[in-house]
mmCIF file as gemmi writes it, N, C-alpha and C atoms, coordinates in Angstrom:
data_model
loop_
_atom_site.group_PDB
_atom_site.id
_atom_site.type_symbol
_atom_site.label_atom_id
_atom_site.label_alt_id
_atom_site.label_comp_id
_atom_site.label_asym_id
_atom_site.label_entity_id
_atom_site.label_seq_id
_atom_site.pdbx_PDB_ins_code
_atom_site.Cartn_x
_atom_site.Cartn_y
_atom_site.Cartn_z
_atom_site.occupancy
_atom_site.B_iso_or_equiv
_atom_site.pdbx_formal_charge
_atom_site.auth_seq_id
_atom_site.auth_asym_id
_atom_site.pdbx_PDB_model_num
ATOM 1 N N . MET Axp A 1 ? 129.227 104.421 -64.898 1 0 ? 1 A 1
ATOM 2 C CA . MET Axp A 1 ? 128.559 104.064 -63.665 1 0 ? 1 A 1
ATOM 3 C C . MET Axp A 1 ? 129.33 102.902 -63.012 1 0 ? 1 A 1
ATOM 4 N N . ASP Axp A 2 ? 129.59 103.033 -61.716 1 0 ? 2 A 1
ATOM 5 C CA . ASP Axp A 2 ? 130.335 101.954 -61.067 1 0 ? 2 A 1
ATOM 6 C C . ASP Axp A 2 ? 129.395 100.828 -60.632 1 0 ? 2 A 1
ATOM 7 N N . ASN Axp A 3 ? 129.965 99.749 -60.144 1 0 ? 3 A 1
ATOM 8 C CA . ASN Axp A 3 ? 129.188 98.558 -59.792 1 0 ? 3 A 1
ATOM 9 C C . ASN Axp A 3 ? 128.148 98.827 -58.717 1 0 ? 3 A 1
ATOM 10 N N . LYS Axp A 4 ? 128.521 99.588 -57.69 1 0 ? 4 A 1
ATOM 11 C CA . LYS Axp A 4 ? 127.58 99.868 -56.605 1 0 ? 4 A 1
ATOM 12 C C . LYS Axp A 4 ? 126.404 100.701 -57.124 1 0 ? 4 A 1
ATOM 13 N N . GLU Axp A 5 ? 126.704 101.731 -57.908 1 0 ? 5 A 1
ATOM 14 C CA . GLU Axp A 5 ? 125.632 102.565 -58.47 1 0 ? 5 A 1
ATOM 15 C C . GLU Axp A 5 ? 124.678 101.73 -59.316 1 0 ? 5 A 1
ATOM 16 N N . ASN Axp A 6 ? 125.229 100.84 -60.111 1 0 ? 6 A 1
ATOM 17 C CA . ASN Axp A 6 ? 124.402 99.994 -60.968 1 0 ? 6 A 1
ATOM 18 C C . ASN Axp A 6 ? 123.508 99.069 -60.146 1 0 ? 6 A 1
ATOM 19 N N . LEU Axp A 7 ? 124.079 98.447 -59.12 1 0 ? 7 A 1
ATOM 20 C CA . LEU Axp A 7 ? 123.296 97.558 -58.272 1 0 ? 7 A 1
ATOM 21 C C . LEU Axp A 7 ? 122.206 98.336 -57.53 1 0 ? 7 A 1
ATOM 22 N N . LEU Axp A 8 ? 122.532 99.52 -57.056 1 0 ? 8 A 1
ATOM 23 C CA . LEU Axp A 8 ? 121.53 100.344 -56.357 1 0 ? 8 A 1
ATOM 24 C C . LEU Axp A 8 ? 120.409 100.779 -57.301 1 0 ? 8 A 1
ATOM 25 N N . LEU Axp A 9 ? 120.763 101.014 -58.549 1 0 ? 9 A 1
ATOM 26 C CA . LEU Axp A 9 ? 119.771 101.422 -59.542 1 0 ? 9 A 1
ATOM 27 C C . LEU Axp A 9 ? 118.703 100.336 -59.73 1 0 ? 9 A 1
ATOM 28 N N . TYR Axp A 10 ? 119.098 99.09 -59.613 1 0 ? 10 A 1
ATOM 29 C CA . TYR Axp A 10 ? 118.179 97.962 -59.805 1 0 ? 10 A 1
ATOM 30 C C . TYR Axp A 10 ? 117.848 97.246 -58.499 1 0 ? 10 A 1
ATOM 31 N N . LEU Axp A 11 ? 117.967 97.948 -57.382 1 0 ? 11 A 1
ATOM 32 C CA . LEU Axp A 11 ? 117.73 97.34 -56.075 1 0 ? 11 A 1
ATOM 33 C C . LEU Axp A 11 ? 116.329 96.75 -55.951 1 0 ? 11 A 1
ATOM 34 N N . ASP Axp A 12 ? 115.354 97.351 -56.622 1 0 ? 12 A 1
ATOM 35 C CA . ASP Axp A 12 ? 113.976 96.839 -56.566 1 0 ? 12 A 1
ATOM 36 C C . ASP Axp A 12 ? 113.841 95.466 -57.222 1 0 ? 12 A 1
ATOM 37 N N . LYS Axp A 13 ? 114.813 95.088 -58.058 1 0 ? 13 A 1
ATOM 38 C CA . LYS Axp A 13 ? 114.769 93.778 -58.72 1 0 ? 13 A 1
ATOM 39 C C . LYS Axp A 13 ? 115.486 92.691 -57.915 1 0 ? 13 A 1
ATOM 40 N N . VAL Axp A 14 ? 116.21 93.092 -56.876 1 0 ? 14 A 1
ATOM 41 C CA . VAL Axp A 14 ? 116.964 92.128 -56.075 1 0 ? 14 A 1
ATOM 42 C C . VAL Axp A 14 ? 115.994 91.214 -55.336 1 0 ? 14 A 1
ATOM 43 N N . HIS Axp A 15 ? 116.232 89.913 -55.463 1 0 ? 15 A 1
ATOM 44 C CA . HIS Axp A 15 ? 115.358 88.908 -54.85 1 0 ? 15 A 1
ATOM 45 C C . HIS Axp A 15 ? 116.182 87.649 -54.58 1 0 ? 15 A 1
ATOM 46 N N . SER Axp A 16 ? 115.553 86.64 -54.025 1 0 ? 16 A 1
ATOM 47 C CA . SER Axp A 16 ? 116.235 85.368 -53.811 1 0 ? 16 A 1
ATOM 48 C C . SER Axp A 16 ? 115.223 84.24 -53.927 1 0 ? 16 A 1
ATOM 49 N N . THR Axp A 17 ? 115.738 83.042 -53.981 1 0 ? 17 A 1
ATOM 50 C CA . THR Axp A 17 ? 114.877 81.862 -53.992 1 0 ? 17 A 1
ATOM 51 C C . THR Axp A 17 ? 114.684 81.386 -52.547 1 0 ? 17 A 1
ATOM 52 N N . GLU Axp A 18 ? 113.756 80.485 -52.365 1 0 ? 18 A 1
ATOM 53 C CA . GLU Axp A 18 ? 113.53 79.92 -51.03 1 0 ? 18 A 1
ATOM 54 C C . GLU Axp A 18 ? 114.798 79.224 -50.525 1 0 ? 18 A 1
ATOM 55 N N . MET Axp A 19 ? 115.427 78.445 -51.395 1 0 ? 19 A 1
ATOM 56 C CA . MET Axp A 19 ? 116.672 77.767 -51.018 1 0 ? 19 A 1
ATOM 57 C C . MET Axp A 19 ? 117.782 78.771 -50.707 1 0 ? 19 A 1
ATOM 58 N N . GLY Axp A 20 ? 117.846 79.83 -51.503 1 0 ? 20 A 1
ATOM 59 C CA . GLY Axp A 20 ? 118.853 80.867 -51.284 1 0 ? 20 A 1
ATOM 60 C C . GLY Axp A 20 ? 118.672 81.547 -49.935 1 0 ? 20 A 1
ATOM 61 N N . MET Axp A 21 ? 117.432 81.859 -49.59 1 0 ? 21 A 1
ATOM 62 C CA . MET Axp A 21 ? 117.158 82.519 -48.311 1 0 ? 21 A 1
ATOM 63 C C . MET Axp A 21 ? 117.518 81.612 -47.137 1 0 ? 21 A 1
ATOM 64 N N . ASP Axp A 22 ? 117.201 80.336 -47.262 1 0 ? 22 A 1
ATOM 65 C CA . ASP Axp A 22 ? 117.559 79.383 -46.206 1 0 ? 22 A 1
ATOM 66 C C . ASP Axp A 22 ? 119.082 79.298 -46.043 1 0 ? 22 A 1
ATOM 67 N N . ARG Axp A 23 ? 119.79 79.259 -47.171 1 0 ? 23 A 1
ATOM 68 C CA . ARG Axp A 23 ? 121.249 79.16 -47.156 1 0 ? 23 A 1
ATOM 69 C C . ARG Axp A 23 ? 121.869 80.404 -46.494 1 0 ? 23 A 1
ATOM 70 N N . ILE Axp A 24 ? 121.353 81.576 -46.842 1 0 ? 24 A 1
ATOM 71 C CA . ILE Axp A 24 ? 121.88 82.828 -46.283 1 0 ? 24 A 1
ATOM 72 C C . ILE Axp A 24 ? 121.632 82.885 -44.778 1 0 ? 24 A 1
ATOM 73 N N . LYS Axp A 25 ? 120.407 82.528 -44.358 1 0 ? 25 A 1
ATOM 74 C CA . LYS Axp A 25 ? 120.095 82.528 -42.925 1 0 ? 25 A 1
ATOM 75 C C . LYS Axp A 25 ? 121.031 81.591 -42.165 1 0 ? 25 A 1
ATOM 76 N N . ARG Axp A 26 ? 121.282 80.434 -42.726 1 0 ? 26 A 1
ATOM 77 C CA . ARG Axp A 26 ? 122.143 79.44 -42.087 1 0 ? 26 A 1
ATOM 78 C C . ARG Axp A 26 ? 123.604 79.917 -42.064 1 0 ? 26 A 1
ATOM 79 N N . ASN Axp A 27 ? 124.098 80.406 -43.201 1 0 ? 27 A 1
ATOM 80 C CA . ASN Axp A 27 ? 125.495 80.829 -43.296 1 0 ? 27 A 1
ATOM 81 C C . ASN Axp A 27 ? 125.834 82.005 -42.379 1 0 ? 27 A 1
ATOM 82 N N . LEU Axp A 28 ? 124.866 82.923 -42.212 1 0 ? 28 A 1
ATOM 83 C CA . LEU Axp A 28 ? 125.13 84.13 -41.434 1 0 ? 28 A 1
ATOM 84 C C . LEU Axp A 28 ? 124.493 84.1 -40.045 1 0 ? 28 A 1
ATOM 85 N N . ASN Axp A 29 ? 123.842 82.993 -39.722 1 0 ? 29 A 1
ATOM 86 C CA . ASN Axp A 29 ? 123.142 82.871 -38.431 1 0 ? 29 A 1
ATOM 87 C C . ASN Axp A 29 ? 122.177 84.031 -38.212 1 0 ? 29 A 1
ATOM 88 N N . LEU Axp A 30 ? 121.392 84.352 -39.24 1 0 ? 30 A 1
ATOM 89 C CA . LEU Axp A 30 ? 120.453 85.476 -39.152 1 0 ? 30 A 1
ATOM 90 C C . LEU Axp A 30 ? 119.175 85.074 -38.429 1 0 ? 30 A 1
ATOM 91 N N . ASP Axp A 31 ? 118.655 86.009 -37.665 1 0 ? 31 A 1
ATOM 92 C CA . ASP Axp A 31 ? 117.39 85.807 -36.976 1 0 ? 31 A 1
ATOM 93 C C . ASP Axp A 31 ? 116.377 86.796 -37.548 1 0 ? 31 A 1
ATOM 94 N N . THR Axp A 32 ? 116.088 86.645 -38.842 1 0 ? 32 A 1
ATOM 95 C CA . THR Axp A 32 ? 115.124 87.512 -39.512 1 0 ? 32 A 1
ATOM 96 C C . THR Axp A 32 ? 114.321 86.68 -40.499 1 0 ? 32 A 1
ATOM 97 N N . ASP Axp A 33 ? 113.09 87.063 -40.702 1 0 ? 33 A 1
ATOM 98 C CA . ASP Axp A 33 ? 112.252 86.371 -41.684 1 0 ? 33 A 1
ATOM 99 C C . ASP Axp A 33 ? 112.392 86.982 -43.068 1 0 ? 33 A 1
ATOM 100 N N . ASP Axp A 34 ? 112.905 88.217 -43.156 1 0 ? 34 A 1
ATOM 101 C CA . ASP Axp A 34 ? 113.027 88.892 -44.437 1 0 ? 34 A 1
ATOM 102 C C . ASP Axp A 34 ? 114.496 89.044 -44.819 1 0 ? 34 A 1
ATOM 103 N N . VAL Axp A 35 ? 115.052 87.952 -45.304 1 0 ? 35 A 1
ATOM 104 C CA . VAL Axp A 35 ? 116.464 87.902 -45.669 1 0 ? 35 A 1
ATOM 105 C C . VAL Axp A 35 ? 116.771 88.871 -46.809 1 0 ? 35 A 1
ATOM 106 N N . VAL Axp A 36 ? 115.87 88.971 -47.778 1 0 ? 36 A 1
ATOM 107 C CA . VAL Axp A 36 ? 116.088 89.851 -48.932 1 0 ? 36 A 1
ATOM 108 C C . VAL Axp A 36 ? 116.181 91.301 -48.467 1 0 ? 36 A 1
ATOM 109 N N . GLU Axp A 37 ? 115.286 91.712 -47.594 1 0 ? 37 A 1
ATOM 110 C CA . GLU Axp A 37 ? 115.308 93.089 -47.082 1 0 ? 37 A 1
ATOM 111 C C . GLU Axp A 37 ? 116.589 93.336 -46.289 1 0 ? 37 A 1
ATOM 112 N N . TRP Axp A 38 ? 117.027 92.351 -45.509 1 0 ? 38 A 1
ATOM 113 C CA . TRP Axp A 38 ? 118.266 92.466 -44.755 1 0 ? 38 A 1
ATOM 114 C C . TRP Axp A 38 ? 119.44 92.701 -45.712 1 0 ? 38 A 1
ATOM 115 N N . CYS Axp A 39 ? 119.479 91.917 -46.796 1 0 ? 39 A 1
ATOM 116 C CA . CYS Axp A 39 ? 120.542 92.065 -47.786 1 0 ? 39 A 1
ATOM 117 C C . CYS Axp A 39 ? 120.468 93.415 -48.49 1 0 ? 39 A 1
ATOM 118 N N . LYS Axp A 40 ? 119.273 93.847 -48.847 1 0 ? 40 A 1
ATOM 119 C CA . LYS Axp A 40 ? 119.11 95.153 -49.5 1 0 ? 40 A 1
ATOM 120 C C . LYS Axp A 40 ? 119.611 96.277 -48.601 1 0 ? 40 A 1
ATOM 121 N N . ASN Axp A 41 ? 119.332 96.18 -47.312 1 0 ? 41 A 1
ATOM 122 C CA . ASN Axp A 41 ? 119.818 97.199 -46.38 1 0 ? 41 A 1
ATOM 123 C C . ASN Axp A 41 ? 121.339 97.222 -46.339 1 0 ? 41 A 1
ATOM 124 N N . LYS Axp A 42 ? 121.958 96.047 -46.398 1 0 ? 42 A 1
ATOM 125 C CA . LYS Axp A 42 ? 123.421 95.978 -46.42 1 0 ? 42 A 1
ATOM 126 C C . LYS Axp A 42 ? 123.976 96.584 -47.709 1 0 ? 42 A 1
ATOM 127 N N . ILE Axp A 43 ? 123.301 96.328 -48.83 1 0 ? 43 A 1
ATOM 128 C CA . ILE Axp A 43 ? 123.737 96.871 -50.124 1 0 ? 43 A 1
ATOM 129 C C . ILE Axp A 43 ? 123.669 98.395 -50.117 1 0 ? 43 A 1
ATOM 130 N N . GLN Axp A 44 ? 122.679 98.954 -49.429 1 0 ? 44 A 1
ATOM 131 C CA . GLN Axp A 44 ? 122.505 100.407 -49.373 1 0 ? 44 A 1
ATOM 132 C C . GLN Axp A 44 ? 123.441 101.09 -48.377 1 0 ? 44 A 1
ATOM 133 N N . ASP Axp A 45 ? 124.071 100.329 -47.51 1 0 ? 45 A 1
ATOM 134 C CA . ASP Axp A 45 ? 124.96 100.898 -46.498 1 0 ? 45 A 1
ATOM 135 C C . ASP Axp A 45 ? 126.111 101.637 -47.172 1 0 ? 45 A 1
ATOM 136 N N . VAL Axp A 46 ? 126.436 102.821 -46.678 1 0 ? 46 A 1
ATOM 137 C CA . VAL Axp A 46 ? 127.504 103.626 -47.284 1 0 ? 46 A 1
ATOM 138 C C . VAL Axp A 46 ? 128.867 102.945 -47.168 1 0 ? 46 A 1
ATOM 139 N N . ASN Axp A 47 ? 129.021 102.044 -46.221 1 0 ? 47 A 1
ATOM 140 C CA . ASN Axp A 47 ? 130.309 101.389 -46.007 1 0 ? 47 A 1
ATOM 141 C C . ASN Axp A 47 ? 130.516 100.131 -46.851 1 0 ? 47 A 1
ATOM 142 N N . CYS Axp A 48 ? 129.515 99.734 -47.629 1 0 ? 48 A 1
ATOM 143 C CA . CYS Axp A 48 ? 129.67 98.518 -48.429 1 0 ? 48 A 1
ATOM 144 C C . CYS Axp A 48 ? 130.442 98.828 -49.709 1 0 ? 48 A 1
ATOM 145 N N . THR Axp A 49 ? 131.139 97.813 -50.186 1 0 ? 49 A 1
ATOM 146 C CA . THR Axp A 49 ? 131.806 97.919 -51.478 1 0 ? 49 A 1
ATOM 147 C C . THR Axp A 49 ? 131.236 96.838 -52.386 1 0 ? 49 A 1
ATOM 148 N N . VAL Axp A 50 ? 131.153 97.147 -53.665 1 0 ? 50 A 1
ATOM 149 C CA . VAL Axp A 50 ? 130.602 96.209 -54.635 1 0 ? 50 A 1
ATOM 150 C C . VAL Axp A 50 ? 131.619 96.006 -55.753 1 0 ? 50 A 1
ATOM 151 N N . SER Axp A 51 ? 131.967 94.75 -55.978 1 0 ? 51 A 1
ATOM 152 C CA . SER Axp A 51 ? 132.841 94.423 -57.098 1 0 ? 51 A 1
ATOM 153 C C . SER Axp A 51 ? 132.1 93.451 -57.996 1 0 ? 51 A 1
ATOM 154 N N . LYS Axp A 52 ? 132.55 93.353 -59.227 1 0 ? 52 A 1
ATOM 155 C CA . LYS Axp A 52 ? 131.917 92.431 -60.168 1 0 ? 52 A 1
ATOM 156 C C . LYS Axp A 52 ? 132.988 91.531 -60.75 1 0 ? 52 A 1
ATOM 157 N N . LYS Axp A 53 ? 132.722 90.235 -60.642 1 0 ? 53 A 1
ATOM 158 C CA . LYS Axp A 53 ? 133.618 89.241 -61.245 1 0 ? 53 A 1
ATOM 159 C C . LYS Axp A 53 ? 132.742 88.322 -62.065 1 0 ? 53 A 1
ATOM 160 N N . GLY Axp A 54 ? 132.976 88.288 -63.36 1 0 ? 54 A 1
ATOM 161 C CA . GLY Axp A 54 ? 132.169 87.432 -64.226 1 0 ? 54 A 1
ATOM 162 C C . GLY Axp A 54 ? 130.713 87.842 -64.184 1 0 ? 54 A 1
ATOM 163 N N . LYS Axp A 55 ? 129.841 86.903 -63.841 1 0 ? 55 A 1
ATOM 164 C CA . LYS Axp A 55 ? 128.402 87.159 -63.87 1 0 ? 55 A 1
ATOM 165 C C . LYS Axp A 55 ? 127.835 87.591 -62.524 1 0 ? 55 A 1
ATOM 166 N N . ASN Axp A 56 ? 128.686 87.798 -61.523 1 0 ? 56 A 1
ATOM 167 C CA . ASN Axp A 56 ? 128.193 88.115 -60.188 1 0 ? 56 A 1
ATOM 168 C C . ASN Axp A 56 ? 128.742 89.414 -59.617 1 0 ? 56 A 1
ATOM 169 N N . TYR Axp A 57 ? 127.901 90.046 -58.793 1 0 ? 57 A 1
ATOM 170 C CA . TYR Axp A 57 ? 128.337 91.147 -57.946 1 0 ? 57 A 1
ATOM 171 C C . TYR Axp A 57 ? 128.697 90.55 -56.597 1 0 ? 57 A 1
ATOM 172 N N . TYR Axp A 58 ? 129.729 91.097 -55.98 1 0 ? 58 A 1
ATOM 173 C CA . TYR Axp A 58 ? 130.132 90.686 -54.636 1 0 ? 58 A 1
ATOM 174 C C . TYR Axp A 58 ? 130.058 91.912 -53.742 1 0 ? 58 A 1
ATOM 175 N N . VAL Axp A 59 ? 129.117 91.882 -52.816 1 0 ? 59 A 1
ATOM 176 C CA . VAL Axp A 59 ? 128.889 92.994 -51.898 1 0 ? 59 A 1
ATOM 177 C C . VAL Axp A 59 ? 129.614 92.66 -50.598 1 0 ? 59 A 1
ATOM 178 N N . THR Axp A 60 ? 130.573 93.497 -50.233 1 0 ? 60 A 1
ATOM 179 C CA . THR Axp A 60 ? 131.329 93.287 -49.001 1 0 ? 60 A 1
ATOM 180 C C . THR Axp A 60 ? 130.93 94.362 -47.999 1 0 ? 60 A 1
ATOM 181 N N . ILE Axp A 61 ? 130.459 93.912 -46.836 1 0 ? 61 A 1
ATOM 182 C CA . ILE Axp A 61 ? 130.016 94.831 -45.78 1 0 ? 61 A 1
ATOM 183 C C . ILE Axp A 61 ? 130.205 94.142 -44.442 1 0 ? 61 A 1
ATOM 184 N N . ASP Axp A 62 ? 130.664 94.899 -43.456 1 0 ? 62 A 1
ATOM 185 C CA . ASP Axp A 62 ? 130.977 94.339 -42.139 1 0 ? 62 A 1
ATOM 186 C C . ASP Axp A 62 ? 131.906 93.152 -42.369 1 0 ? 62 A 1
ATOM 187 N N . ASP Axp A 63 ? 131.539 91.973 -41.918 1 0 ? 63 A 1
ATOM 188 C CA . ASP Axp A 63 ? 132.384 90.807 -42.197 1 0 ? 63 A 1
ATOM 189 C C . ASP Axp A 63 ? 131.639 89.786 -43.053 1 0 ? 63 A 1
ATOM 190 N N . PHE Axp A 64 ? 130.781 90.312 -43.962 1 0 ? 64 A 1
ATOM 191 C CA . PHE Axp A 64 ? 129.978 89.464 -44.846 1 0 ? 64 A 1
ATOM 192 C C . PHE Axp A 64 ? 130.293 89.737 -46.307 1 0 ? 64 A 1
ATOM 193 N N . ILE Axp A 65 ? 130.084 88.724 -47.129 1 0 ? 65 A 1
ATOM 194 C CA . ILE Axp A 65 ? 130.109 88.885 -48.586 1 0 ? 65 A 1
ATOM 195 C C . ILE Axp A 65 ? 128.794 88.321 -49.117 1 0 ? 65 A 1
ATOM 196 N N . ILE Axp A 66 ? 128.049 89.156 -49.822 1 0 ? 66 A 1
ATOM 197 C CA . ILE Axp A 66 ? 126.769 88.773 -50.413 1 0 ? 66 A 1
ATOM 198 C C . ILE Axp A 66 ? 126.989 88.654 -51.916 1 0 ? 66 A 1
ATOM 199 N N . THR Axp A 67 ? 126.595 87.52 -52.492 1 0 ? 67 A 1
ATOM 200 C CA . THR Axp A 67 ? 126.773 87.275 -53.925 1 0 ? 67 A 1
ATOM 201 C C . THR Axp A 67 ? 125.441 87.45 -54.639 1 0 ? 67 A 1
ATOM 202 N N . VAL Axp A 68 ? 125.423 88.364 -55.635 1 0 ? 68 A 1
ATOM 203 C CA . VAL Axp A 68 ? 124.205 88.668 -56.391 1 0 ? 68 A 1
ATOM 204 C C . VAL Axp A 68 ? 124.487 88.456 -57.868 1 0 ? 68 A 1
ATOM 205 N N . ASN Axp A 69 ? 123.627 87.694 -58.552 1 0 ? 69 A 1
ATOM 206 C CA . ASN Axp A 69 ? 123.771 87.506 -59.992 1 0 ? 69 A 1
ATOM 207 C C . ASN Axp A 69 ? 123.54 88.846 -60.691 1 0 ? 69 A 1
ATOM 208 N N . ALA Axp A 70 ? 124.45 89.231 -61.573 1 0 ? 70 A 1
ATOM 209 C CA . ALA Axp A 70 ? 124.407 90.548 -62.21 1 0 ? 70 A 1
ATOM 210 C C . ALA Axp A 70 ? 123.331 90.675 -63.284 1 0 ? 70 A 1
ATOM 211 N N . HIS Axp A 71 ? 122.794 89.557 -63.751 1 0 ? 71 A 1
ATOM 212 C CA . HIS Axp A 71 ? 121.777 89.622 -64.807 1 0 ? 71 A 1
ATOM 213 C C . HIS Axp A 71 ? 120.365 89.486 -64.259 1 0 ? 71 A 1
ATOM 214 N N . SER Axp A 72 ? 120.175 88.568 -63.321 1 0 ? 72 A 1
ATOM 215 C CA . SER Axp A 72 ? 118.832 88.33 -62.782 1 0 ? 72 A 1
ATOM 216 C C . SER Axp A 72 ? 118.595 89.045 -61.456 1 0 ? 72 A 1
ATOM 217 N N . TYR Axp A 73 ? 119.662 89.574 -60.854 1 0 ? 73 A 1
ATOM 218 C CA . TYR Axp A 73 ? 119.607 90.237 -59.541 1 0 ? 73 A 1
ATOM 219 C C . TYR Axp A 73 ? 119.113 89.294 -58.446 1 0 ? 73 A 1
ATOM 220 N N . THR Axp A 74 ? 119.423 88.017 -58.599 1 0 ? 74 A 1
ATOM 221 C CA . THR Axp A 74 ? 119.102 87.016 -57.587 1 0 ? 74 A 1
ATOM 222 C C . THR Axp A 74 ? 120.24 86.952 -56.581 1 0 ? 74 A 1
ATOM 223 N N . ILE Axp A 75 ? 119.896 87.052 -55.291 1 0 ? 75 A 1
ATOM 224 C CA . ILE Axp A 75 ? 120.9 86.862 -54.254 1 0 ? 75 A 1
ATOM 225 C C . ILE Axp A 75 ? 121.151 85.359 -54.189 1 0 ? 75 A 1
ATOM 226 N N . ILE Axp A 76 ? 122.344 84.962 -54.545 1 0 ? 76 A 1
ATOM 227 C CA . ILE Axp A 76 ? 122.676 83.544 -54.629 1 0 ? 76 A 1
ATOM 228 C C . ILE Axp A 76 ? 123.05 82.994 -53.26 1 0 ? 76 A 1
ATOM 229 N N . THR Axp A 77 ? 123.935 83.7 -52.589 1 0 ? 77 A 1
ATOM 230 C CA . THR Axp A 77 ? 124.391 83.242 -51.278 1 0 ? 77 A 1
ATOM 231 C C . THR Axp A 77 ? 125.015 84.413 -50.541 1 0 ? 77 A 1
ATOM 232 N N . ALA Axp A 78 ? 125.343 84.171 -49.301 1 0 ? 78 A 1
ATOM 233 C CA . ALA Axp A 78 ? 126.102 85.124 -48.485 1 0 ? 78 A 1
ATOM 234 C C . ALA Axp A 78 ? 126.885 84.306 -47.477 1 0 ? 78 A 1
ATOM 235 N N . HIS Axp A 79 ? 128.037 84.789 -47.144 1 0 ? 79 A 1
ATOM 236 C CA . HIS Axp A 79 ? 128.851 84.077 -46.163 1 0 ? 79 A 1
ATOM 237 C C . HIS Axp A 79 ? 129.732 85.06 -45.412 1 0 ? 79 A 1
ATOM 238 N N . LYS Axp A 80 ? 130.298 84.584 -44.325 1 0 ? 80 A 1
ATOM 239 C CA . LYS Axp A 80 ? 131.215 85.416 -43.559 1 0 ? 80 A 1
ATOM 240 C C . LYS Axp A 80 ? 132.53 85.49 -44.3 1 0 ? 80 A 1
ATOM 241 N N . ASN Axp A 81 ? 133.121 86.671 -44.303 1 0 ? 81 A 1
ATOM 242 C CA . ASN Axp A 81 ? 134.388 86.903 -44.988 1 0 ? 81 A 1
ATOM 243 C C . ASN Axp A 81 ? 135.505 86.227 -44.193 1 0 ? 81 A 1
ATOM 244 N N . LYS Axp A 82 ? 136.116 85.237 -44.776 1 0 ? 82 A 1
ATOM 245 C CA . LYS Axp A 82 ? 137.166 84.476 -44.099 1 0 ? 82 A 1
ATOM 246 C C . LYS Axp A 82 ? 138.484 85.235 -44.029 1 0 ? 82 A 1
ATOM 247 N N . HIS Axp A 83 ? 138.585 86.321 -44.804 1 0 ? 83 A 1
ATOM 248 C CA . HIS Axp A 83 ? 139.832 87.09 -44.85 1 0 ? 83 A 1
ATOM 249 C C . HIS Axp A 83 ? 139.863 88.208 -43.836 1 0 ? 83 A 1
ATOM 250 N N . LYS Axp A 84 ? 138.876 88.293 -42.976 1 0 ? 84 A 1
ATOM 251 C CA . LYS Axp A 84 ? 138.847 89.357 -41.964 1 0 ? 84 A 1
ATOM 252 C C . LYS Axp A 84 ? 139.361 88.855 -40.665 1 0 ? 84 A 1
């Protein structure tokens, strides 16, 4: 099973902390109250790629990178991809 399939399999466990949601909204200039749902939608997008380095998944979609802990499925942060 590849990284994306594994993350999608546990999508219902994906969550974030209050601080994490604030950080993601600020980093991406999001105008949404449901940051977790926004991230889940990005993870489900057919155009996203998921890689795993160490303890984290890195979801790359559009010009964003979303970091998800691979054990707790906590969305840690998200930021704009500086390499685009």
